[in-house]
C-alpha positions as CSV (number, residue, x, y, z in Angstrom):
1,X,-26.0,-6.9,-12.3
2,X,-22.5,-7.5,-13.8
3,X,-21.6,-5.8,-16.9
4,X,-19.3,-7.3,-19.6
5,X,-18.4,-5.8,-23.0
6,X,-20.5,-8.1,-24.6
7,X,-23.3,-8.9,-22.2
8,X,-24.4,-9.0,-18.5
9,X,-24.8,-11.2,-15.7
10,X,-27.9,-10.8,-13.6
11,X,-27.3,-12.5,-10.2
12,X,-29.9,-13.8,-7.8
13,X,-29.6,-14.9,-4.3
14,X,-32.2,-17.0,-2.2
15,X,-32.8,-18.5,1.3
16,X,-33.2,-22.3,0.6
17,X,-34.7,-22.2,4.2
18,X,-37.6,-20.0,3.3
19,X,-38.3,-21.6,-0.5
20,X,-37.3,-24.1,-2.8
21,X,-36.8,-24.2,-6.6
22,X,-40.2,-23.8,-7.4
23,X,-40.9,-20.1,-5.7
24,X,-37.0,-19.4,-6.8
25,X,-37.9,-19.6,-10.4
26,X,-41.7,-18.5,-10.1
27,X,-39.9,-15.1,-8.7
28,X,-37.2,-14.9,-11.3
29,X,-40.1,-15.6,-14.1
30,X,-42.1,-12.6,-12.4
31,X,-39.0,-10.1,-12.5
32,X,-38.7,-11.2,-15.9
33,X,-42.3,-10.5,-17.1
34,X,-42.3,-6.9,-15.3
35,X,-38.9,-6.0,-16.9
36,X,-40.9,-6.4,-20.3
37,X,-43.2,-4.1,-19.7
38,X,-45.9,-5.8,-17.6
39,X,-47.8,-3.8,-15.1
40,X,-48.6,-6.7,-12.8
41,X,-47.4,-10.3,-12.7
42,X,-49.8,-13.3,-14.1
43,X,-49.4,-15.5,-11.8
44,X,-49.6,-14.2,-7.7
45,X,-47.6,-16.1,-5.2
46,X,-50.0,-18.1,-2.3
47,X,-49.0,-17.8,1.0
48,X,-51.5,-20.1,2.8
49,X,-50.3,-22.5,5.2
50,X,-53.3,-24.2,5.9
51,X,-52.0,-27.6,5.7
52,X,-50.4,-27.4,8.9
53,X,-51.9,-28.2,12.3
54,X,-50.0,-25.4,13.9
55,X,-48.6,-22.2,12.5
56,X,-44.5,-22.6,11.9
57,X,-42.1,-21.5,14.7
58,X,-39.3,-18.8,14.9
59,X,-36.5,-20.8,14.4
60,X,-32.9,-20.0,15.7
61,X,-30.3,-22.4,14.9
62,X,-27.6,-23.3,17.6
63,X,-24.0,-21.7,17.0
64,X,-22.9,-25.1,16.1
65,X,-25.2,-25.7,13.2
66,X,-24.5,-22.4,11.9
67,X,-20.7,-23.2,12.1
68,X,-20.9,-26.7,10.8
69,X,-23.3,-25.3,7.6
70,X,-20.6,-22.5,6.5
71,X,-19.6,-23.1,3.0
72,X,-16.0,-24.3,3.0
73,X,-13.3,-23.5,0.3
74,X,-13.5,-26.7,-1.4
75,X,-11.7,-26.0,-4.3
76,X,-13.6,-28.1,-6.7
77,X,-14.0,-27.5,-10.3
78,X,-17.7,-27.4,-12.2
79,X,-18.5,-29.1,-15.5
80,X,-21.3,-28.4,-17.6
81,X,-22.6,-31.3,-19.9
82,X,-24.9,-30.4,-22.7
83,X,-27.3,-33.6,-23.5
84,X,-29.3,-32.9,-26.9
85,X,-33.0,-33.7,-27.5
86,X,-32.0,-36.5,-29.4
87,X,-29.6,-37.9,-26.8
88,X,-32.0,-37.7,-23.8
89,X,-35.0,-39.5,-25.9
90,X,-32.8,-42.3,-26.9
91,X,-31.4,-42.5,-23.1
92,X,-35.0,-42.5,-21.8
93,X,-35.9,-45.2,-24.3
94,X,-32.9,-47.4,-23.5
95,X,-33.8,-47.1,-19.7
96,X,-37.3,-48.1,-20.2
97,X,-36.6,-51.0,-22.5
98,X,-33.8,-52.4,-20.1
99,X,-36.3,-52.1,-16.8
100,X,-39.8,-53.0,-18.5
101,X,-42.0,-51.4,-16.2
102,X,-45.7,-52.2,-16.7
103,X,-48.1,-49.2,-16.8
104,X,-45.6,-46.6,-16.0
105,X,-42.5,-45.3,-17.5
106,X,-38.8,-43.9,-16.4
107,X,-39.0,-40.3,-16.9
108,X,-36.1,-38.4,-18.7
109,X,-34.9,-36.8,-15.3
110,X,-34.5,-40.5,-13.7
111,X,-32.7,-41.8,-16.8
112,X,-30.2,-39.0,-16.6
113,X,-29.7,-39.2,-12.9
114,X,-29.1,-43.1,-13.0
115,X,-26.3,-42.8,-15.5
116,X,-24.8,-39.8,-13.6
117,X,-25.3,-42.0,-10.4
118,X,-23.5,-44.9,-12.1
119,X,-20.8,-42.6,-14.0
120,X,-19.6,-41.2,-10.4
121,X,-19.3,-44.5,-8.7
122,X,-17.4,-45.6,-11.7
123,X,-15.0,-42.4,-11.9
124,X,-14.5,-42.5,-8.1
125,X,-13.4,-46.4,-8.3
126,X,-16.0,-47.4,-5.5
127,X,-15.0,-50.8,-4.1
128,X,-18.0,-53.6,-4.8
129,X,-19.1,-53.7,-1.3
130,X,-18.9,-49.7,-0.9
131,X,-22.6,-48.0,-0.5
132,X,-23.4,-45.4,-2.9
133,X,-26.3,-43.0,-2.4
134,X,-28.2,-41.1,-4.7
135,X,-30.5,-38.2,-3.3
136,X,-33.2,-36.7,-5.4
137,X,-34.6,-33.5,-4.0
138,X,-38.3,-34.3,-4.5
139,X,-40.9,-31.4,-4.6
140,X,-44.2,-32.2,-2.6
141,X,-46.7,-29.8,-3.9
142,X,-48.6,-32.0,-6.2
143,X,-47.8,-35.1,-4.0
144,X,-50.1,-33.6,-1.0
145,X,-53.8,-34.6,-0.9
146,X,-55.6,-32.2,-1.6
147,X,-52.8,-31.1,-4.1
148,X,-50.9,-27.5,-3.5
149,X,-50.9,-24.9,-6.2
150,X,-47.7,-24.4,-8.1
151,X,-47.7,-20.8,-7.1
152,X,-47.6,-21.8,-3.2
153,X,-44.5,-20.1,-1.6
154,X,-42.4,-22.2,0.7
155,X,-39.9,-24.9,0.9
156,X,-42.0,-28.1,0.1
157,X,-39.1,-30.6,-0.9
158,X,-37.8,-33.7,0.6
159,X,-34.9,-35.8,-0.8
160,X,-35.6,-39.2,-1.9
161,X,-32.6,-41.6,-1.0
162,X,-31.6,-44.5,-2.9
163,X,-28.9,-46.9,-2.0
164,X,-27.0,-49.8,-3.7
165,X,-23.6,-51.4,-3.4
166,X,-21.3,-50.1,-6.1
167,X,-20.9,-53.6,-7.3
168,X,-24.3,-54.1,-7.4
169,X,-24.8,-50.9,-9.3
170,X,-22.1,-51.1,-11.7
171,X,-23.0,-55.0,-12.7
172,X,-26.4,-54.2,-13.5
173,X,-27.7,-52.0,-16.4
174,X,-28.8,-48.3,-16.8
175,X,-32.3,-49.7,-16.5
176,X,-32.0,-51.3,-13.0
177,X,-30.5,-47.8,-11.5
178,X,-33.2,-45.7,-13.1
179,X,-36.0,-48.2,-11.7
180,X,-34.4,-48.1,-8.5
181,X,-34.7,-44.3,-8.5
182,X,-38.3,-44.6,-9.8
183,X,-39.5,-47.0,-7.0
184,X,-38.1,-44.5,-4.4
185,X,-39.8,-41.7,-5.7
186,X,-42.8,-43.5,-6.1
187,X,-43.0,-44.5,-2.7
188,X,-43.5,-41.1,-1.4
189,X,-46.9,-40.3,-0.1
190,X,-48.9,-37.1,0.9
191,X,-49.1,-38.7,4.6
192,X,-45.0,-38.8,4.4
193,X,-44.8,-35.8,3.3
194,X,-47.2,-33.9,6.0
195,X,-45.3,-36.2,8.8
196,X,-42.0,-34.7,7.5
197,X,-43.3,-30.9,7.9
198,X,-45.0,-31.5,11.4
199,X,-41.9,-33.3,12.7
200,X,-40.0,-30.5,11.6
201,X,-42.2,-27.9,13.1
202,X,-41.9,-29.8,16.5
203,X,-38.2,-30.4,16.5
204,X,-36.8,-27.9,13.9
205,X,-32.8,-28.5,12.7
206,X,-30.4,-27.7,9.8
207,X,-29.4,-30.2,7.3
208,X,-25.9,-30.6,7.9
209,X,-22.9,-31.1,5.4
210,X,-20.2,-31.9,8.0
211,X,-18.2,-34.4,6.0
212,X,-18.6,-34.8,2.3
213,X,-19.2,-38.5,1.4
214,X,-17.3,-39.3,-2.1
215,X,-19.9,-42.0,-2.8
216,X,-23.1,-39.7,-2.5
217,X,-24.5,-37.5,-5.1
218,X,-27.6,-35.1,-4.8
219,X,-29.5,-34.2,-7.8
220,X,-31.4,-30.9,-7.7
221,X,-33.3,-28.9,-9.7
222,X,-36.3,-29.8,-12.4
223,X,-36.6,-29.5,-16.1
224,X,-40.3,-28.2,-15.3
225,X,-39.0,-25.0,-14.1
226,X,-39.0,-22.3,-16.5
227,X,-35.2,-21.4,-16.3
228,X,-34.2,-20.6,-20.5
229,X,-37.4,-18.6,-21.0
230,X,-36.5,-15.7,-18.7
231,X,-36.2,-12.6,-21.1
232,X,-35.6,-9.3,-19.4
233,X,-36.3,-7.6,-22.6
234,X,-32.7,-8.3,-23.8
235,X,-33.8,-11.8,-25.3
236,X,-33.3,-15.2,-24.1
237,X,-30.4,-15.9,-21.8
238,X,-27.2,-17.5,-23.1
239,X,-27.1,-19.4,-20.3
240,X,-27.8,-20.1,-16.6
241,X,-25.5,-21.1,-14.1
242,X,-25.5,-21.8,-10.1
243,X,-23.3,-19.5,-7.8
244,X,-20.9,-21.1,-5.4
245,X,-23.5,-21.4,-2.2
246,X,-25.5,-24.3,-4.1
247,X,-22.2,-26.3,-4.7
248,X,-20.1,-29.0,-3.0
249,X,-18.9,-32.1,-3.9
250,X,-21.3,-34.7,-5.1
251,X,-24.0,-31.8,-6.1
C-alpha cells in the first residue's frame, strides 16, 4: 500500500506460472469484496485438475532459463490511450463492414488489436517483406470440452499467433487484419488446448524473451475481467496500471 497526499495505490504481484489473468482478477475481486465487509467470498476458487491424465510435476528450471528470463532494464516508456465507448462501437462496425464475415462477427477486442498491430508496423517503418506477428493471449477454460468453470484456478492460456508480411498488412484494410486474428482464435480447439498442457507436463519449459522482436506485439488482458469495479470501501479506482514485470517492448 502506497499512500499519497490525495489517494493511495494498492499493489499486487502474481506469479504467471501458477495462474493467468482470470484467477488473478478473481483474487482481487474477492479481496475487494472482503474489504467492503463481507464475511465470505461469493465465488470460491476451484482447484480441480481432473482433465489432466496425470498430476502436474514439480518443475525446477535450469540456471540458463532463469538467467534469460530476468527482466532487463529496457528504458522503455508506457503510453495509455483511452478509447471511448462510441469510438469502440465505430471501430468494431468498421472492421465488420470491411471483412464481411457470415454468421459471426469481429469482436471489439479483435478490432482494437488489429488497429494496434497495423499501427505498430507503420510506426516502426517495417519493410514490405518484413514478417510481423500479433500474439494474443487466449483463455482455454471455455474452449475445453467439457468447459471449465471461470473460477478454476491455474494457468490455462495459450498464445494465438497470427503472422503477415508488413506490406500485406498495410496494403489491406482494418477488416482484413481483424479477420486474420479472428480466424486464428477460432481455429483453437479443445483437443489442441489439452495437447498443449499434456506436452508441457511431459517436457516443461519457460517461455523465453531472449531477444526482443520490434515487429512482434503481444496483446494480453481481457475486457471480460472485472478490473475497474474493485471497491476496497473507498470507491471505484481512479485508474488501474501494470507494474514493470508485465512490460516489455511490444507488449
